[in-house]
Structure formats: C-alpha cells, structure tokens
C-alpha positions, 0 to 999 in steps of 0.5 A: 743803294750801291752794291756795297753801301747802305746810305742814310735813310735806306734799309735792307730786308727780305732777301736783299744783300750788299756785297763788298766791292770785289765780291768777297763778302756778303751781308744780309739775312741768313738762317743757320742750319735747319733753324727757322730763325733769321739773323743779320750776318756777314759771310764769304760770298764765294766759298761754299758752303756758306761760312758766316764770319759775323752775326749782329743779332746773336741773342735775338733772331727774327722769324720773318725777313719781309717784315724786318728791316736793317735801317741806317738813320741820318745820325749814324745809328744802324738798327734792326727793326720788326714792323718798323717799330720794334728794335731787335738790335742796334749799333747805338752809334751816333755821328757828332760830325755830320748828319749824313752817314753811310754803312759800307761792307769792305773787302776785308769783311769789316762792316763800317759806318762812316761820315758820307763825305769823309770815309776816314771818320769811322763812327762804328765798325763790326771789327770792334765787335767780333763774334766767333771769327777773327779776320785779317785786319781785325783786332783782338785785345782791350780798348782802354777808352771804352774798357771793352774786350775784343774777344771771340765767343763761339756759337751755342750750336750749329743752329744757334749763333748765341754766345757759347760758354767759351771765350778767346781773349788777350791777357789784360796786361800781357801778350798771351791769348787765353781760352776760358770756359764760363769767363773764369776757368782757363784751359789753354794759353798761347804763351807769351809773344816773343815778337815772332811767335807765341811761345807755346804755339810753335806753328805760328813760326810757319804762319809767317808764310801765310799770316803776319801778326802785329802787337800794339799797345798805346793809350787807346788800347793793347791788341793784336792784329794780323795780315794775310801774306797773299791777296788770293788766299782767304784766312781766318781764326775761328773759335769753334763750338767745341771750345777749340781755336782753329786757323783755316786757309782757303788758297788758290785752287782749294775746294774747301777750307784747310785746317792749319792748326788748332788748340787744344789739339784734342776736343776733350781737352776743352774745359767741360766740353761735355757738361756735368756728369758726362764722359768725353771720349775722343775715340767715340764717334759721338764724343760725349756720353752720359755716365751710367744712370744719367741722361742728357739734361736737354736732349734736343740741344744735345743732339745738336752737339751742344753739350753744355747743359750736361747730364742729369740723374735718371733716378733721384739719389736716395740719401737716406739709403746708402746701401744702394749707392756707391762710387763709380770708378772711371779710369784714364780721367783728366783731373780738374784744374787745381785738383788737390786729390792724389792721383793713382800714379802718385799713390803708387810711387809713394805708397809707403814711407819704408819704400823711400827709406829703402831707396835712400838707404835709411836717408844716409846720403844727404844732398843739402839742408834747408829751413824746413827739411833735408834732401837725400839722394835715393835710387829706385828699384829701376835704378832711377836716381831721385832726390827725397826731401824729408820735411822736419816737424809736422806743424811747420812742414805741413804748410810747406808740403801742401804749398809745394804740392799745390804749385809745382805738383800741377805744372811742368816746364823744362826750367822747373824741377819736376815733382813726380811724387809725394807721401803723407804717412802718419807724421811723415811728409816727403816730396820726391823730385828728379835728381839734379847731379850738378847740385845747386847754383850756389855750390858752384858759384860760392863754394870751393869747387873744381868746376868753374862755370864759364860765361856761356854756361852762366848766361844759359843759366840766366836765360833758363831761370828767366824762362822758368819764372816767365812761365810761372808768372804768365803761362800757368793757369794760376799765376805763381809767385815763387817768393824765394829766388836765390842761387840755392834754389836754382838746381842744375841737371847733367847738362847744367840746365837750370831748374827752379826748385823749392816752392814751399814759400810760393804764392798762387794768384788767380788770373783775375788778380794782379797782386796778393797780400801775404806775410813776409817770406823769402831770403834777406838780400833778395827781397824786394822793397815792397816786402818791407813796406807791407804792400801787396806782392806781385810777380815783380817781387820775383823780378827784383830777386832775379836781378840780385841773383843775376848780379851774383851770377855775373860776379861769382860772389855774394852781393852782401860779401864785404859789407863789414868793410863799408857800404861801398862794398855792397856789390849792386852799388858797384854794378849800377854805378858802372852801368849808368856811367857807361864804364867797362862792365868786364870789371864786374865779371867773376875774376875766375873767368879771367875776363873771358865773356861775350861783352855784348851779353855781359852788357845786356845782363848787367843792364837787365839786372839793374832794371830788375832791382828798381825800387818801383815795381812798375819800372821793373821788366816782366820776366818774358821781357827779360828773356827777350832782352837776354836773347837779343830779341829786344833792346834795353836802355841805360837804367837809373840808379835805384833810389835805395842804392842812391841812399846807401851812397849819399847817407851811409850812416842812415843807410847802415842803420837801415841795413842793420834793420833789414838784416835782422828782419824775420824773413820766414813765414 
C-alpha cells in the first residue's frame, strides 16, 4: 500500500493511516476528545492540535479499530467493516468502466476513488460529501443530477461528530449562503454574490488576498468553490458546534489557527443555541443557562456544550392551581423570528393615540392620501420629524395594518422606509415612519415642481430602489413580494436616497416556497401579466413593476400618458422599439434634462427596463442581477420586444379592447 493510496483488495485498520503526497493531510481512525468511539476521518497532519476536516461514519462509530477495516473492493466500493462482515459505512459507489480501482488522499484534502488506469475518471470523492469543513477546491451548492445538497453540518459536540442541528447551505436558486437551524429556521444570510463579494459580508473583499471565490451554474449544478492565494497557507471554513460559520487561516510562521471572520458575530445570535427554556448570555463564561426553576434536560451532553436539548421544568406545572404560577419577566431578550408581539420599545413610542394627535397638531399637515388612509407630518417632543399614517376604516385598514407590521416591521435596509412604531387603540390603527422631506418620486417626476431631478439623481434612485427590492426578494429571512411598486411608493430622504414604502399589499413567501397564490393587488399600469392570468405570483411580479417604473424615471412621464391619442403613444412600445433597433436612446430621455445624461448608463437602464417587462417571468432578471447591470458589474444584451407590446403594435383594435379590460380591472385586494 503506497503512502497515499488504498488499492483494490487492500484495507486499512488499527493505527494504519495514509498520507497525502506532500504530507499535508492524513486519513485513518481517530477518536474525538475523551470519547471511547472511533471514526474514519481526514485531518491536517502537521498543525497541532489535531484538526479534523472530514468524517466518514459520523452516525455510527466503532469501538475497536483492530477488528475494524476500511476496505476497497474491485468494483470501487469503499466500505468500513467490523469483523470483516458487518457494514458500518460505505460509499455505495461502483465503477462502470473498470474492475480495477484505487482510493487516494490528495494534497487538497479530497479523498477520491478513481479508475486505476485513468485517474481522471472519478467514481466517488469526499468533496461531494462535506461534513463540517469546506476546504479550498471543495464545492458547496446543489447537484442537479443527483438532487443532492452539498452543505455543511457541525458536530453534535466535541466528542461526537454526528450531524448537529445547524446547516450552512447555498440558496436553491440564488447566490446567497444561509445558516439554518433544524433545516427550516433561517437565522443568517451572506447576502447575494456581486461577483466580487457577498453583499452582507464586507470582509470577503479582504479575502481576495487570501482566498478567491468562483460561482458556477450549469446543467450539472450550481455551486461555489474557492482557492487559496498562497501555497504555504492553509485556509478553511468551518461550521462550528455553536452554529457560527468561521473562516480560519494558518500561515507561514503561525503557531495556531487564526480566526479571520465569523457569522453571526455573537454566539447568542445563532438560532436556539441554548435550546428550549434557557438563557444565552454572551457576558457569562458558561454562555448557556436554564431559566429559574429549570434544569438541563440531558446534563451529560450539556456539560459537553451540546445545549440543543435545552432545559426542562424541575417541578411539573400545576395547571389546576394558577395561584402559585406566574410569568417570568426577562429583560433585553432577542425576540423570535417573525414574532407578531409588540416590543416594549414600540409600546412606549406609541402608547396613546392622543400623543400622536398632539405630535401631528390634530392631524393638520397632510402629506398625502392613499387608498387605505392619509399620511400626516408630526414632530415628537425631542424635535424628531415623523410621518404618521392613519388608516381609514377598521375593517379595510386592519388587514393593511397587520400586513405592514408583519413585513416592514421586522426588517431594516437603507433603501426601505423605517417603521419604528405603531398603535392599535380602540378603532384607531396608526403607523409611524421616518419623515421623508423630499416626498415621493411621483411628486418630482409628474407634478409641477421647481426641483428637476438630474440624471445622476435618477440613476441613483433606480439603483437604490433595485437594491431595496433585491433585499426583500433574496436577503430577508422570509422573502417579501412588495406587490405595489410605483413612483408614489418610492420615498426620498434629504439626500434624495430612495426608500421603498407602503407595504400594505405585500406578501410573505417562506424560504421553502418559490411562489404564492393571492388575489389581485397593485396598481394598473404596473401589474405583471400573471396577475391577470390567475397564475401564482413570484418576486418576478415586482421585477415587471420595476421595469415600468424605470421607464417612467427615464422619461419623466406616465407610461399611459397619451393613450387617448392611440396605442402608438404607449411609451413602453416606443422604448422597446428604439432599444431593439439600436436607435438613439437619448430621444427617450425626459425633455426637462435637455439631453444631459450619461449615455452608457441610459442605455443600460433602457435595456434593463425592457428585460424586466418581458411576458414570461423566466425571461425577467432577478433584482440582484438588475443591480449588477446598473452598476456596470454585469453586461446586458438586447432584449426582445415583449409579446404583449407586439400585439399592441400588430392588432391595435383587439389590443385596445384588451387595454380597456385591463384599465377597468379591480386592482385592490
């Protein structure tokens, strides 16, 4: 047996190991911590203490290595046997090319089974079955052929490498990594991949000097891989027992692994890190503790820092005697994901209707009015300006009130309006937002206004709005479809930075779902075709609305303006005709700008708008892709003319009838 090879018919047992050609990695039996159990694993040979990067039989250890063998059969199946007959673990692989195979440990830490005469024919490899560590050259993502996920799961505790409850996975149809608890509860995301960094992990920009990431998506699968920038530097990502993903480096001259960054930054931010009926306190050395009157459910594993079982009540609850029971008040608690309870902060800010009536001078300064209520300016005692939205009737306004609180109330982003308080007193339903001194985009684009938005401001508004939508669609714990993207709902702060507002019609989509059935909602002129066909709605409905909005930002006019003069005046038709023919896009620009615009940016914006309003949602880009194109990070091709616009051109009589039907549709829900 060569030092790094197990040939067909050979086996490994006892304290035998194989080592990669350069002596970087070693494979054999190991025992974690003070455990009496043994596992087949791969570890770094040189750095001390032992750093295990892969485990074969995670769920089924062996107790005696002398009677246990790791054997490679002629057909390419690698099996861990006890007493040569009981199968503990197997690759379940089989060569269809040859009856002669070898298993090799490579210098990148990958353990591969190949054809003995052609090493390029890989029958099985450990990189396709990662455990808690992601090594350079390894992949994380989705195998479309086998339908398998390539993800990380941590050890249960330092003495047990069985899979824990956390997982680090690539989003099914995107470029964001997610941390999950128990396969369903999301508690962190990396943000989308810009081509250079992960949007919510700025440290990955500095990683370029240590590691370079690559994303690939084809018919075989979609995945990320990465490479080390230096041959004499060891790097690795590890999903810890704590539920935190950590990036480690061991460079030349180092005496230990150095932590470069981790997410979440605080261990207590990992979901259910201490289990049920417990308290996680970052300031305590023990971190996890049980609530008063509770004790660890499994004391033995609790001492090993495996807190997943949580705590249980010392004395059973006496439900028939409530006099001796009370609620325990705990301060400074991080609330569960999607909690619908009011926080103490919100109650204090909105405790009485009369406080808001006083702040708004009896609702005297109206900023605007919508379908479900009016918005007034207010000033708090500390001189903070606020916008107060008073919803109309309780019956109609209640649904919008709850919807807004459920969606925007639990998220924050620079391009989303901030809801920092709300009140529900008797029949009154009020929402309190940051005040936006420059009003809505609609007032600056379409109304008589001494302020003319120059091209730079418009382009920044387009990018900021796209960023806000990308966050809602891809980076929230629960994805959100806004459902009513239009200039009236784009608010502008003092610096003319856009903030998406009015989430009264928004829809939440669980991470496990890609679309949702719902009643028609939104505003005519911005509605995607699928709203009228009764199909299930996806975030691509917002993309269509954004495309219509972007055309209005470019032109400074309503898309439907001039329809009385004929369908040829429908501005999206003019835009798509000019873009597809390669004609001068400056003719589409708002006349008030007098042709003053960056032509490259204008061309990108026109192309993006035309892609966004395609009939088939599959042809529309994702909002993160829109951001990348507008920023000049990605290229964009010439879009086809959408079919519904072609019909307007070719069949004006039939199209006019169709338009009249659409114009009279009930767009509220």
